[in-house]
N, C-alpha and C positions, 0 to 999 in steps of 0.2 A: 291091496296087495304092498305090502310093504318094501320098498326098496333093498337091496344091497348095493354095493359099490358097481358090481358091474352092470347090474341092469343100469343103472340111474345112467352109465354111461350107452348104454347102446341107445336106450331113450333118444337122450339127448341128441346120439349121433345119426339115430334112425328120422327128428325130426328136423338136423341139419341138411340131412342129406337127401332130404324128399321132398315132396312139394307143400302146403300145409291146405288141408282142407276145410271150405267154409263152410263154417258153422259149428267144428268140432269142439267141445269144451269138457277142458281139466281143470280139478280141484286140488288142491294140495295141504297136505299138513305139515308142519314142521315141530321138529324136538323139540328141546329147550336151549339148545344151544344155537339154536335158527335156519338147521339146517333142513332140508327136503328130506321129509322121512316115508314121504308116500305121496301117491299120485294114483288119483282117480280120475278115468272118461266118462263122461256123463254122456249119454246116449240121447238125454229127450231133456235138452236143457230147459225149454217150454214151461216146461211141466218140474222139472227140479227146481225152478228159481220162484215159483209160488211160496216153498217151504219156510215158512216162520225158520227154520234153522241153518238153511241153503249158504254153503261158504259160496265167498268169489268164487266167480269162475274164469279161466284163462282162456285167450282161442292157442294156438299152437302156435306163436310164435312168440307171446307172452310168457307161455312155460318155457320153450327154447332159452327164452331170452333168464328167465329166473335159472332155471337147470344150470345153466353158464355161471351166472353170479355164485350158485351151490360150489361148482365144482372150484371157482376159482378159492374161494371163501377154506376149502377141504382142503386146497394143496396147499396153500400159505398157512393153514394151521398144522401141517405133516411135519 
């Protein structure tokens, strides 16, 4: 799923307003400028981490921090 500006805001807002879910993991992809361009939820993290091509996984709090930093960077670059 590719994030447009509005979706990024709603995911950030959702994570901020709701309780974290224990064990839920996310991966991200960044574009050339270092902005978050894609977020994927991993349904079976214990299986996913066995793959050689597995990306770094983030919990809800870590993802929220990354999205907040991404939002601030975009706001400052505008």
